[in-house]
All heavy atoms as TSV, in Angstrom:
chain	resi	resn	atom	element	x	y	z
A	1	MET	N	N	0.823	-1.217	-0.016
A	1	MET	CA	C	0.040	-0.022	-0.010
A	1	MET	C	C	0.881	1.283	-0.001
A	1	MET	O	O	0.543	2.239	-0.666
A	1	MET	CB	C	-0.916	-0.056	1.241
A	1	MET	CG	C	-2.096	0.799	1.184
A	1	MET	SD	S	-3.244	0.218	-0.106
A	1	MET	CE	C	-4.434	1.383	0.008
A	2	LEU	N	N	1.950	1.189	0.773
A	2	LEU	CA	C	2.853	2.380	0.836
A	2	LEU	C	C	3.582	2.554	-0.465
A	2	LEU	O	O	3.889	3.605	-0.897
A	2	LEU	CB	C	3.854	2.146	1.972
A	2	LEU	CG	C	4.675	3.321	2.396
A	2	LEU	CD1	C	3.686	4.483	2.872
A	2	LEU	CD2	C	5.594	2.893	3.582
A	3	GLY	N	N	3.924	1.419	-1.154
A	3	GLY	CA	C	4.535	1.480	-2.424
A	3	GLY	C	C	3.636	2.095	-3.529
A	3	GLY	O	O	4.138	2.845	-4.351
A	4	ILE	N	N	2.365	1.893	-3.485
A	4	ILE	CA	C	1.422	2.443	-4.405
A	4	ILE	C	C	1.393	3.939	-4.161
A	4	ILE	O	O	1.352	4.765	-5.185
A	4	ILE	CB	C	0.021	1.775	-4.304
A	4	ILE	CG1	C	0.135	0.360	-4.745
A	4	ILE	CG2	C	-0.977	2.576	-5.137
A	4	ILE	CD1	C	-1.109	-0.463	-4.447
A	5	ALA	N	N	1.337	4.419	-2.930
A	5	ALA	CA	C	1.302	5.787	-2.650
A	5	ALA	C	C	2.603	6.468	-3.129
A	5	ALA	O	O	2.574	7.605	-3.634
A	5	ALA	CB	C	1.163	6.030	-1.121
A	6	ALA	N	N	3.765	5.790	-2.933
A	6	ALA	CA	C	5.014	6.333	-3.406
A	6	ALA	C	C	5.026	6.481	-4.909
A	6	ALA	O	O	5.480	7.479	-5.461
A	6	ALA	CB	C	6.167	5.428	-2.907
A	7	LEU	N	N	4.581	5.425	-5.579
A	7	LEU	CA	C	4.526	5.479	-7.037
A	7	LEU	C	C	3.617	6.583	-7.548
A	7	LEU	O	O	4.001	7.297	-8.528
A	7	LEU	CB	C	4.012	4.110	-7.619
A	7	LEU	CG	C	3.964	3.984	-9.076
A	7	LEU	CD1	C	5.297	4.114	-9.756
A	7	LEU	CD2	C	3.288	2.696	-9.458
A	8	ALA	N	N	2.434	6.785	-6.943
A	8	ALA	CA	C	1.511	7.794	-7.388
A	8	ALA	C	C	2.123	9.153	-7.172
A	8	ALA	O	O	2.027	10.053	-8.041
A	8	ALA	CB	C	0.216	7.722	-6.585
A	9	ALA	N	N	2.753	9.451	-5.985
A	9	ALA	CA	C	3.446	10.689	-5.747
A	9	ALA	C	C	4.523	10.965	-6.742
A	9	ALA	O	O	4.672	12.088	-7.273
A	9	ALA	CB	C	3.996	10.736	-4.359
A	10	LEU	N	N	5.382	9.944	-7.028
A	10	LEU	CA	C	6.445	10.155	-7.959
A	10	LEU	C	C	5.927	10.381	-9.382
A	10	LEU	O	O	6.473	11.240	-10.081
A	10	LEU	CB	C	7.388	8.904	-7.981
A	10	LEU	CG	C	8.239	8.704	-6.726
A	10	LEU	CD1	C	8.894	7.343	-6.736
A	10	LEU	CD2	C	9.248	9.868	-6.655
A	11	LEU	N	N	4.911	9.674	-9.799
A	11	LEU	CA	C	4.349	9.833	-11.114
A	11	LEU	C	C	3.719	11.216	-11.308
A	11	LEU	O	O	4.041	11.907	-12.272
A	11	LEU	CB	C	3.316	8.722	-11.396
A	11	LEU	CG	C	2.670	8.751	-12.768
A	11	LEU	CD1	C	3.742	8.457	-13.815
A	11	LEU	CD2	C	1.560	7.720	-12.828
A	12	LEU	N	N	2.896	11.647	-10.408
A	12	LEU	CA	C	2.269	12.941	-10.474
A	12	LEU	C	C	3.270	14.085	-10.352
A	12	LEU	O	O	3.187	15.048	-11.169
A	12	LEU	CB	C	1.159	13.111	-9.449
A	12	LEU	CG	C	0.305	14.393	-9.534
A	12	LEU	CD1	C	-0.418	14.394	-10.911
A	12	LEU	CD2	C	-0.708	14.414	-8.419
A	13	GLY	N	N	4.203	13.981	-9.466
A	13	GLY	CA	C	5.252	14.981	-9.362
A	13	GLY	C	C	6.103	15.054	-10.627
A	13	GLY	O	O	6.463	16.141	-11.063
A	14	GLY	N	N	6.406	13.868	-11.200
A	14	GLY	CA	C	7.229	13.864	-12.409
A	14	GLY	C	C	6.469	14.508	-13.516
A	14	GLY	O	O	7.021	15.219	-14.369
A	15	LEU	N	N	5.168	14.213	-13.693
A	15	LEU	CA	C	4.341	14.786	-14.761
A	15	LEU	C	C	4.224	16.289	-14.634
A	15	LEU	O	O	4.378	17.043	-15.638
A	15	LEU	CB	C	2.964	14.158	-14.782
A	15	LEU	CG	C	2.793	12.742	-15.313
A	15	LEU	CD1	C	1.377	12.262	-15.205
A	15	LEU	CD2	C	3.165	12.736	-16.784
A	16	TRP	N	N	3.984	16.782	-13.434
A	16	TRP	CA	C	3.892	18.223	-13.191
A	16	TRP	C	C	5.241	18.914	-13.435
A	16	TRP	O	O	5.206	20.034	-13.988
A	16	TRP	CB	C	3.399	18.517	-11.786
A	16	TRP	CG	C	1.916	18.320	-11.595
A	16	TRP	CD1	C	1.016	17.894	-12.533
A	16	TRP	CD2	C	1.195	18.463	-10.388
A	16	TRP	NE1	N	-0.205	17.825	-12.000
A	16	TRP	CE2	C	-0.153	18.151	-10.724
A	16	TRP	CE3	C	1.503	18.856	-9.200
A	16	TRP	CZ2	C	-1.162	18.261	-9.759
A	16	TRP	CZ3	C	0.496	18.969	-8.209
A	16	TRP	CH2	C	-0.773	18.621	-8.484
A	17	LEU	N	N	6.295	18.273	-13.073
A	17	LEU	CA	C	7.626	18.961	-13.273
A	17	LEU	C	C	8.008	18.947	-14.751
A	17	LEU	O	O	8.464	19.927	-15.281
A	17	LEU	CB	C	8.695	18.165	-12.426
A	17	LEU	CG	C	9.978	18.863	-12.276
A	17	LEU	CD1	C	9.783	20.242	-11.546
A	17	LEU	CD2	C	10.964	18.022	-11.534
A	18	ALA	N	N	7.619	17.848	-15.446
A	18	ALA	CA	C	7.856	17.767	-16.875
A	18	ALA	C	C	7.087	18.865	-17.640
A	18	ALA	O	O	7.560	19.505	-18.571
A	18	ALA	CB	C	7.594	16.409	-17.468
A	19	ASP	N	N	5.869	19.107	-17.148
A	19	ASP	CA	C	5.024	20.147	-17.803
A	19	ASP	C	C	5.559	21.536	-17.580
A	19	ASP	O	O	5.662	22.326	-18.427
A	19	ASP	CB	C	3.597	20.022	-17.251
A	19	ASP	CG	C	2.713	21.151	-17.734
A	19	ASP	OD1	O	2.689	21.462	-18.953
A	19	ASP	OD2	O	2.026	21.770	-16.896
A	20	THR	N	N	5.982	21.853	-16.299
A	20	THR	CA	C	6.395	23.191	-16.005
A	20	THR	C	C	7.755	23.497	-16.530
A	20	THR	O	O	8.042	24.655	-16.929
A	20	THR	CB	C	6.322	23.421	-14.490
A	20	THR	OG1	O	7.180	22.530	-13.826
A	20	THR	CG2	C	4.924	23.400	-13.976
A	21	LEU	N	N	8.648	22.541	-16.528
A	21	LEU	CA	C	10.042	22.814	-16.992
A	21	LEU	C	C	10.242	22.635	-18.475
A	21	LEU	O	O	10.964	23.393	-19.119
A	21	LEU	CB	C	11.021	21.921	-16.253
A	21	LEU	CG	C	11.206	22.223	-14.699
A	21	LEU	CD1	C	12.215	21.231	-14.133
A	21	LEU	CD2	C	11.576	23.581	-14.503
A	22	PHE	N	N	9.564	21.625	-19.035
A	22	PHE	CA	C	9.882	21.257	-20.468
A	22	PHE	C	C	8.672	21.420	-21.333
A	22	PHE	O	O	8.781	21.224	-22.535
A	22	PHE	CB	C	10.355	19.838	-20.518
A	22	PHE	CG	C	11.494	19.576	-19.602
A	22	PHE	CD1	C	11.369	18.636	-18.591
A	22	PHE	CD2	C	12.735	20.222	-19.724
A	22	PHE	CE1	C	12.461	18.431	-17.749
A	22	PHE	CE2	C	13.779	19.968	-18.949
A	22	PHE	CZ	C	13.677	19.037	-17.921
A	23	GLY	N	N	7.502	21.754	-20.810
A	23	GLY	CA	C	6.313	21.864	-21.643
A	23	GLY	C	C	5.685	20.586	-22.089
A	23	GLY	O	O	4.829	20.543	-22.965
A	24	PHE	N	N	6.141	19.434	-21.464
A	24	PHE	CA	C	5.627	18.151	-21.805
A	24	PHE	C	C	4.272	17.992	-21.122
A	24	PHE	O	O	4.065	18.151	-19.884
A	24	PHE	CB	C	6.576	17.060	-21.322
A	24	PHE	CG	C	6.026	15.673	-21.524
A	24	PHE	CD1	C	6.084	15.109	-22.767
A	24	PHE	CD2	C	5.423	14.990	-20.537
A	24	PHE	CE1	C	5.570	13.807	-22.977
A	24	PHE	CE2	C	4.976	13.716	-20.672
A	24	PHE	CZ	C	5.031	13.143	-21.937
A	25	ARG	N	N	3.215	17.691	-21.974
A	25	ARG	CA	C	1.879	17.476	-21.427
A	25	ARG	C	C	1.103	16.503	-22.294
A	25	ARG	O	O	1.209	16.532	-23.490
A	25	ARG	CB	C	1.133	18.852	-21.455
A	25	ARG	CG	C	-0.231	18.796	-20.794
A	25	ARG	CD	C	-0.954	20.107	-20.914
A	25	ARG	NE	N	-0.541	20.957	-19.782
A	25	ARG	CZ	C	-1.337	21.780	-19.194
A	25	ARG	NH1	N	-2.517	21.953	-19.590
A	25	ARG	NH2	N	-0.850	22.484	-18.175
A	26	PHE	N	N	0.394	15.607	-21.597
A	26	PHE	CA	C	-0.420	14.671	-22.356
A	26	PHE	C	C	-1.713	15.363	-22.912
A	26	PHE	O	O	-2.248	16.214	-22.249
A	26	PHE	CB	C	-0.907	13.518	-21.457
A	26	PHE	CG	C	0.153	12.571	-21.066
A	26	PHE	CD1	C	0.628	12.513	-19.769
A	26	PHE	CD2	C	0.733	11.733	-22.024
A	26	PHE	CE1	C	1.660	11.569	-19.440
A	26	PHE	CE2	C	1.752	10.816	-21.698
A	26	PHE	CZ	C	2.167	10.767	-20.371
A	27	GLU	N	N	-2.082	15.017	-24.138
A	27	GLU	CA	C	-3.265	15.586	-24.714
A	27	GLU	C	C	-4.538	15.166	-23.982
A	27	GLU	O	O	-4.598	14.000	-23.452
A	27	GLU	CB	C	-3.369	15.113	-26.173
A	27	GLU	CG	C	-2.279	15.623	-27.017
A	27	GLU	CD	C	-2.339	17.115	-27.272
A	27	GLU	OE1	O	-3.395	17.682	-27.331
A	27	GLU	OE2	O	-1.243	17.751	-27.311
A	28	ARG	N	N	-5.483	16.055	-23.854
A	28	ARG	CA	C	-6.814	15.791	-23.319
A	28	ARG	C	C	-6.806	15.303	-21.848
A	28	ARG	O	O	-7.615	14.502	-21.423
A	28	ARG	CB	C	-7.567	14.769	-24.101
A	28	ARG	CG	C	-7.789	15.198	-25.557
A	28	ARG	CD	C	-8.593	14.257	-26.333
A	28	ARG	NE	N	-8.673	14.702	-27.717
A	28	ARG	CZ	C	-9.028	13.982	-28.701
A	28	ARG	NH1	N	-9.359	12.731	-28.488
A	28	ARG	NH2	N	-9.067	14.448	-29.884
A	29	THR	N	N	-5.805	15.721	-21.104
A	29	THR	CA	C	-5.694	15.386	-19.676
A	29	THR	C	C	-5.585	16.603	-18.823
A	29	THR	O	O	-4.768	16.746	-17.905
A	29	THR	CB	C	-4.518	14.459	-19.406
A	29	THR	OG1	O	-3.338	15.124	-19.885
A	29	THR	CG2	C	-4.675	13.139	-20.028
A	30	ASP	N	N	-6.452	17.604	-19.089
A	30	ASP	CA	C	-6.388	18.877	-18.344
A	30	ASP	C	C	-6.743	18.686	-16.863
A	30	ASP	O	O	-6.511	19.517	-16.022
A	30	ASP	CB	C	-7.320	19.930	-18.951
A	30	ASP	CG	C	-6.798	20.332	-20.330
A	30	ASP	OD1	O	-5.596	20.294	-20.537
A	30	ASP	OD2	O	-7.652	20.704	-21.200
A	31	ALA	N	N	-7.436	17.570	-16.510
A	31	ALA	CA	C	-7.894	17.360	-15.154
A	31	ALA	C	C	-6.713	17.135	-14.180
A	31	ALA	O	O	-6.868	17.412	-13.029
A	31	ALA	CB	C	-8.775	16.094	-15.108
A	32	ILE	N	N	-5.548	16.671	-14.722
A	32	ILE	CA	C	-4.442	16.478	-13.807
A	32	ILE	C	C	-3.532	17.706	-13.711
A	32	ILE	O	O	-2.519	17.631	-13.058
A	32	ILE	CB	C	-3.564	15.226	-14.186
A	32	ILE	CG1	C	-2.928	15.385	-15.574
A	32	ILE	CG2	C	-4.347	13.947	-14.088
A	32	ILE	CD1	C	-1.963	14.291	-15.911
A	33	TYR	N	N	-3.885	18.760	-14.387
A	33	TYR	CA	C	-3.184	20.004	-14.291
A	33	TYR	C	C	-4.079	21.161	-13.727
A	33	TYR	O	O	-4.323	22.117	-14.482
A	33	TYR	CB	C	-2.626	20.437	-15.680
A	33	TYR	CG	C	-1.828	19.362	-16.336
A	33	TYR	CD1	C	-2.254	18.536	-17.382
A	33	TYR	CD2	C	-0.440	19.101	-15.893
A	33	TYR	CE1	C	-1.461	17.588	-17.958
A	33	TYR	CE2	C	0.277	18.113	-16.495
A	33	TYR	CZ	C	-0.185	17.408	-17.495
A	33	TYR	OH	O	0.595	16.438	-18.090
A	34	PRO	N	N	-4.515	21.075	-12.542
A	34	PRO	CA	C	-5.562	21.973	-12.033
A	34	PRO	C	C	-4.974	23.348	-11.541
A	34	PRO	O	O	-5.751	24.281	-11.396
A	34	PRO	CB	C	-6.227	21.246	-10.899
A	34	PRO	CG	C	-5.120	20.389	-10.384
A	34	PRO	CD	C	-4.306	20.010	-11.526
A	35	PHE	N	N	-3.661	23.418	-11.291
A	35	PHE	CA	C	-3.150	24.621	-10.684
A	35	PHE	C	C	-2.340	25.433	-11.596
A	35	PHE	O	O	-2.021	25.055	-12.675
A	35	PHE	CB	C	-2.314	24.231	-9.416
A	35	PHE	CG	C	-2.972	23.315	-8.501
A	35	PHE	CD1	C	-2.580	22.041	-8.256
A	35	PHE	CD2	C	-4.128	23.778	-7.758
A	35	PHE	CE1	C	-3.187	21.204	-7.388
A	35	PHE	CE2	C	-4.738	22.976	-6.862
A	35	PHE	CZ	C	-4.287	21.634	-6.685
A	36	HIS	N	N	-2.039	26.634	-11.126
A	36	HIS	CA	C	-1.128	27.565	-11.901
A	36	HIS	C	C	0.221	26.870	-12.008
A	36	HIS	O	O	0.668	26.128	-11.183
A	36	HIS	CB	C	-1.040	28.832	-11.119
A	36	HIS	CG	C	-0.267	29.919	-11.762
A	36	HIS	ND1	N	1.086	30.052	-11.650
A	36	HIS	CD2	C	-0.657	30.850	-12.707
A	36	HIS	CE1	C	1.513	31.045	-12.392
A	36	HIS	NE2	N	0.510	31.561	-13.076
A	37	PRO	N	N	0.994	27.119	-13.085
A	37	PRO	CA	C	2.251	26.427	-13.303
A	37	PRO	C	C	3.261	26.611	-12.160
A	37	PRO	O	O	3.994	25.652	-11.821
A	37	PRO	CB	C	2.810	27.063	-14.589
A	37	PRO	CG	C	1.587	27.483	-15.340
A	37	PRO	CD	C	0.576	27.911	-14.320
A	38	ALA	N	N	3.332	27.784	-11.537
A	38	ALA	CA	C	4.262	27.950	-10.415
A	38	ALA	C	C	3.829	27.118	-9.235
A	38	ALA	O	O	4.728	26.515	-8.510
A	38	ALA	CB	C	4.306	29.449	-10.028
A	39	ALA	N	N	2.591	27.028	-8.980
A	39	ALA	CA	C	2.060	26.140	-7.885
A	39	ALA	C	C	2.308	24.677	-8.186
A	39	ALA	O	O	2.676	23.884	-7.319
A	39	ALA	CB	C	0.629	26.384	-7.580
A	40	ARG	N	N	2.170	24.312	-9.420
A	40	ARG	CA	C	2.455	22.855	-9.811
A	40	ARG	C	C	3.894	22.550	-9.742
A	40	ARG	O	O	4.209	21.459	-9.246
A	40	ARG	CB	C	2.011	22.640	-11.259
A	40	ARG	CG	C	0.530	22.367	-11.485
A	40	ARG	CD	C	0.221	21.731	-12.812
A	40	ARG	NE	N	0.840	22.315	-13.929
A	40	ARG	CZ	C	0.319	23.269	-14.678
A	40	ARG	NH1	N	-0.863	23.726	-14.442
A	40	ARG	NH2	N	0.990	23.728	-15.699
A	41	GLN	N	N	4.791	23.490	-10.039
A	41	GLN	CA	C	6.232	23.189	-9.941
A	41	GLN	C	C	6.586	23.070	-8.465
A	41	GLN	O	O	7.364	22.105	-8.204
A	41	GLN	CB	C	7.011	24.341	-10.550
A	41	GLN	CG	C	8.491	24.033	-10.639
A	41	GLN	CD	C	9.241	25.083	-11.345
A	41	GLN	OE1	O	8.726	26.150	-11.744
A	41	GLN	NE2	N	10.543	24.854	-11.562
A	42	THR	N	N	6.127	23.877	-7.569
A	42	THR	CA	C	6.436	23.824	-6.172
A	42	THR	C	C	5.834	22.500	-5.626
A	42	THR	O	O	6.536	21.756	-4.920
A	42	THR	CB	C	5.796	24.951	-5.383
A	42	THR	OG1	O	6.315	26.149	-5.968
A	42	THR	CG2	C	6.125	24.871	-3.926
A	43	ALA	N	N	4.635	22.104	-5.972
A	43	ALA	CA	C	4.041	20.859	-5.512
A	43	ALA	C	C	4.731	19.708	-6.093
A	43	ALA	O	O	4.806	18.636	-5.451
A	43	ALA	CB	C	2.561	20.871	-5.865
A	44	ALA	N	N	5.261	19.783	-7.340
A	44	ALA	CA	C	5.949	18.689	-7.961
A	44	ALA	C	C	7.175	18.328	-7.186
A	44	ALA	O	O	7.502	17.168	-6.948
A	44	ALA	CB	C	6.358	18.995	-9.399
A	45	PHE	N	N	8.000	19.355	-6.747
A	45	PHE	CA	C	9.184	19.062	-5.933
A	45	PHE	C	C	8.755	18.423	-4.617
A	45	PHE	O	O	9.445	17.533	-4.113
A	45	PHE	CB	C	9.919	20.358	-5.687
A	45	PHE	CG	C	10.741	20.781	-6.913
A	45	PHE	CD1	C	10.502	22.028	-7.483
A	45	PHE	CD2	C	11.688	19.996	-7.451
A	45	PHE	CE1	C	11.234	22.479	-8.582
A	45	PHE	CE2	C	12.412	20.378	-8.575
A	45	PHE	CZ	C	12.190	21.618	-9.166
A	46	PHE	N	N	7.704	18.919	-4.002
A	46	PHE	CA	C	7.244	18.326	-2.733
A	46	PHE	C	C	6.812	16.871	-2.986
A	46	PHE	O	O	7.162	15.985	-2.216
A	46	PHE	CB	C	6.060	19.157	-2.242
A	46	PHE	CG	C	5.465	18.520	-0.963
A	46	PHE	CD1	C	6.122	18.607	0.199
A	46	PHE	CD2	C	4.249	17.905	-1.068
A	46	PHE	CE1	C	5.491	18.063	1.390
A	46	PHE	CE2	C	3.626	17.367	0.091
A	46	PHE	CZ	C	4.285	17.420	1.303
A	47	LEU	N	N	6.049	16.539	-4.087
A	47	LEU	CA	C	5.595	15.212	-4.373
A	47	LEU	C	C	6.769	14.315	-4.670
A	47	LEU	O	O	6.758	13.090	-4.244
A	47	LEU	CB	C	4.557	15.191	-5.497
A	47	LEU	CG	C	3.232	15.733	-5.160
A	47	LEU	CD1	C	2.376	15.854	-6.468
A	47	LEU	CD2	C	2.495	14.800	-4.237
A	48	LEU	N	N	7.727	14.789	-5.374
A	48	LEU	CA	C	8.916	13.938	-5.696
A	48	LEU	C	C	9.683	13.593	-4.447
A	48	LEU	O	O	10.111	12.480	-4.277
A	48	LEU	CB	C	9.817	14.625	-6.734
A	48	LEU	CG	C	9.266	14.636	-8.180
A	48	LEU	CD1	C	10.177	15.543	-9.040
A	48	LEU	CD2	C	9.138	13.274	-8.718
A	49	GLY	N	N	9.799	14.521	-3.541
A	49	GLY	CA	C	10.501	14.312	-2.304
A	49	GLY	C	C	9.725	13.330	-1.379
A	49	GLY	O	O	10.284	12.389	-0.815
A	50	THR	N	N	8.413	13.588	-1.326
A	50	THR	CA	C	7.557	12.671	-0.527
A	50	THR	C	C	7.620	11.268	-1.117
A	50	THR	O	O	7.649	10.305	-0.341
A	50	THR	CB	C	6.159	13.264	-0.529
A	50	THR	OG1	O	6.165	14.529	0.031
A	50	THR	CG2	C	5.244	12.357	0.352
A	51	GLY	N	N	7.470	11.143	-2.415
A	51	GLY	CA	C	7.505	9.803	-3.019
A	51	GLY	C	C	8.834	9.162	-2.821
A	51	GLY	O	O	8.883	7.892	-2.584
A	52	ALA	N	N	9.925	9.836	-2.838
A	52	ALA	CA	C	11.266	9.220	-2.629
A	52	ALA	C	C	11.324	8.738	-1.119
A	52	ALA	O	O	11.844	7.620	-0.935
A	52	ALA	CB	C	12.326	10.226	-2.925
A	53	VAL	N	N	10.868	9.515	-0.222
A	53	VAL	CA	C	10.895	9.128	1.155
A	53	VAL	C	C	10.000	7.883	1.381
A	53	VAL	O	O	10.369	6.956	2.066
A	53	VAL	CB	C	10.470	10.288	2.076
A	53	VAL	CG1	C	10.241	9.845	3.540
A	53	VAL	CG2	C	11.534	11.330	2.084
A	54	LEU	N	N	8.750	7.900	0.800
A	54	LEU	CA	C	7.904	6.756	0.980
A	54	LEU	C	C	8.464	5.458	0.333
A	54	LEU	O	O	8.362	4.409	0.909
A	54	LEU	CB	C	6.528	7.131	0.354
A	54	LEU	CG	C	5.664	8.114	1.096
A	54	LEU	CD1	C	4.420	8.382	0.280
A	54	LEU	CD2	C	5.356	7.577	2.470
A	55	ALA	N	N	9.109	5.640	-0.809
A	55	ALA	CA	C	9.791	4.476	-1.447
A	55	ALA	C	C	10.924	3.935	-0.575
A	55	ALA	O	O	11.070	2.722	-0.451
A	55	ALA	CB	C	10.257	4.855	-2.871
A	56	TRP	N	N	11.646	4.807	0.009
A	56	TRP	CA	C	12.744	4.394	0.910
A	56	TRP	C	C	12.148	3.701	2.139
A	56	TRP	O	O	12.715	2.592	2.502
A	56	TRP	CB	C	13.590	5.606	1.372
A	56	TRP	CG	C	14.685	5.243	2.275
A	56	TRP	CD1	C	15.837	4.668	1.997
A	56	TRP	CD2	C	14.643	5.438	3.694
A	56	TRP	NE1	N	16.619	4.519	3.072
A	56	TRP	CE2	C	15.913	4.978	4.218
A	56	TRP	CE3	C	13.770	5.974	4.618
A	56	TRP	CZ2	C	16.267	5.022	5.514
A	56	TRP	CZ3	C	14.096	6.032	5.965
A	56	TRP	CH2	C	15.283	5.524	6.360
A	57	ILE	N	N	11.148	4.209	2.752
A	57	ILE	CA	C	10.553	3.511	3.880
A	57	ILE	C	C	9.975	2.160	3.472
A	57	ILE	O	O	10.120	1.149	4.224
A	57	ILE	CB	C	9.384	4.403	4.515
A	57	ILE	CG1	C	9.957	5.649	5.106
A	57	ILE	CG2	C	8.531	3.595	5.458
A	57	ILE	CD1	C	8.956	6.714	5.541
A	58	GLU	N	N	9.340	2.057	2.348
A	58	GLU	CA	C	8.792	0.774	1.859
A	58	GLU	C	C	9.929	-0.202	1.620
A	58	GLU	O	O	9.769	-1.370	1.968
A	58	GLU	CB	C	8.035	1.024	0.535
A	58	GLU	CG	C	7.527	-0.230	-0.088
A	58	GLU	CD	C	6.535	-1.075	0.698
A	58	GLU	OE1	O	5.898	-0.448	1.552
A	58	GLU	OE2	O	6.428	-2.253	0.504
A	59	SER	N	N	11.075	0.240	1.066
A	59	SER	CA	C	12.184	-0.635	0.832
A	59	SER	C	C	12.717	-1.159	2.215
A	59	SER	O	O	13.077	-2.321	2.291
A	59	SER	CB	C	13.261	-0.005	-0.011
A	59	SER	OG	O	13.919	1.017	0.783
A	60	ARG	N	N	12.807	-0.246	3.198
A	60	ARG	CA	C	13.279	-0.705	4.491
A	60	ARG	C	C	12.355	-1.749	5.114
A	60	ARG	O	O	12.772	-2.671	5.750
A	60	ARG	CB	C	13.442	0.504	5.422
A	60	ARG	CG	C	14.467	1.547	4.956
A	60	ARG	CD	C	15.827	1.049	4.728
A	60	ARG	NE	N	16.375	0.608	5.993
A	60	ARG	CZ	C	17.520	-0.040	6.122
A	60	ARG	NH1	N	18.191	-0.383	5.078
A	60	ARG	NH2	N	17.975	-0.438	7.268
A	61	LEU	N	N	11.065	-1.459	5.021
A	61	LEU	CA	C	10.053	-2.436	5.520
A	61	LEU	C	C	10.136	-3.771	4.792
A	61	LEU	O	O	10.027	-4.816	5.421
A	61	LEU	CB	C	8.676	-1.813	5.446
A	61	LEU	CG	C	8.361	-0.666	6.374
A	61	LEU	CD1	C	6.962	-0.055	6.115
A	61	LEU	CD2	C	8.447	-1.096	7.845
A	62	HIS	N	N	10.375	-3.737	3.503
A	62	HIS	CA	C	10.423	-4.948	2.743
A	62	HIS	C	C	11.683	-5.739	3.194
A	62	HIS	O	O	11.591	-6.958	3.319
A	62	HIS	CB	C	10.567	-4.593	1.199
A	62	HIS	CG	C	10.534	-5.767	0.306
A	62	HIS	ND1	N	9.444	-6.619	0.212
A	62	HIS	CD2	C	11.547	-6.338	-0.392
A	62	HIS	CE1	C	9.757	-7.563	-0.611
A	62	HIS	NE2	N	11.013	-7.430	-1.005
A	63	LEU	N	N	12.776	-5.063	3.343
A	63	LEU	CA	C	14.018	-5.754	3.809
A	63	LEU	C	C	13.798	-6.368	5.199
A	63	LEU	O	O	14.255	-7.446	5.477
A	63	LEU	CB	C	15.197	-4.805	3.864
A	63	LEU	CG	C	15.824	-4.445	2.491
A	63	LEU	CD1	C	16.881	-3.391	2.712
A	63	LEU	CD2	C	16.404	-5.674	1.843
A	64	ARG	N	N	13.132	-5.660	6.046
A	64	ARG	CA	C	12.846	-6.164	7.398
A	64	ARG	C	C	11.979	-7.407	7.356
A	64	ARG	O	O	12.175	-8.339	8.064
A	64	ARG	CB	C	12.155	-5.024	8.210
A	64	ARG	CG	C	12.174	-5.425	9.720
A	64	ARG	CD	C	11.656	-4.230	10.529
A	64	ARG	NE	N	12.632	-3.179	10.426
A	64	ARG	CZ	C	12.386	-1.929	10.669
A	64	ARG	NH1	N	11.108	-1.533	11.008
A	64	ARG	NH2	N	13.286	-1.013	10.651
A	65	ARG	N	N	10.928	-7.406	6.427
A	65	ARG	CA	C	10.093	-8.546	6.295
A	65	ARG	C	C	10.888	-9.835	5.741
A	65	ARG	O	O	10.581	-10.923	6.045
A	65	ARG	CB	C	8.921	-8.243	5.402
A	65	ARG	CG	C	7.845	-7.440	6.032
A	65	ARG	CD	C	6.550	-7.366	5.176
A	65	ARG	NE	N	6.852	-6.767	3.862
A	65	ARG	CZ	C	6.557	-5.489	3.558
A	65	ARG	NH1	N	6.063	-4.698	4.494
A	65	ARG	NH2	N	6.808	-5.028	2.367
A	66	LEU	N	N	11.845	-9.523	4.846
A	66	LEU	CA	C	12.602	-10.652	4.290
A	66	LEU	C	C	13.540	-11.248	5.308
A	66	LEU	O	O	13.819	-12.468	5.241
A	66	LEU	CB	C	13.408	-10.192	3.087
A	66	LEU	CG	C	12.654	-9.879	1.833
A	66	LEU	CD1	C	13.600	-9.324	0.789
A	66	LEU	CD2	C	11.940	-11.076	1.275
A	67	HIS	N	N	14.068	-10.530	6.262
A	67	HIS	CA	C	15.038	-11.038	7.132
A	67	HIS	C	C	14.497	-11.518	8.464
A	67	HIS	O	O	15.199	-12.125	9.284
A	67	HIS	CB	C	16.083	-9.942	7.483
A	67	HIS	CG	C	16.961	-9.698	6.311
A	67	HIS	ND1	N	17.873	-10.564	5.788
A	67	HIS	CD2	C	17.016	-8.571	5.485
A	67	HIS	CE1	C	18.521	-10.074	4.765
A	67	HIS	NE2	N	17.978	-8.850	4.552
A	68	HIS	N	N	13.200	-11.370	8.681
A	68	HIS	CA	C	12.651	-11.878	9.921
A	68	HIS	C	C	11.621	-13.018	9.636
A	68	HIS	O	O	10.947	-13.198	8.835
A	68	HIS	CB	C	11.950	-10.783	10.703
A	68	HIS	CG	C	12.906	-9.884	11.421
A	68	HIS	ND1	N	13.334	-8.769	10.841
A	68	HIS	CD2	C	13.612	-10.044	12.516
A	68	HIS	CE1	C	14.225	-8.161	11.634
A	68	HIS	NE2	N	14.418	-8.921	12.661
């Protein structure tokens, strides 16, 4: 469950960052771009950081489950 949250945060953060920095945007998906570009860029950095931390926690929990 934590891995899915990490993946979602990394994916959305990556999409928002790609849109604000490089102009990359999927066609007909305006619903995932609801905020002003500056707000999306700030939120993208937050989501990428949060996703990385969640993925790290998930990996530590996975290693703990394997060794016990």
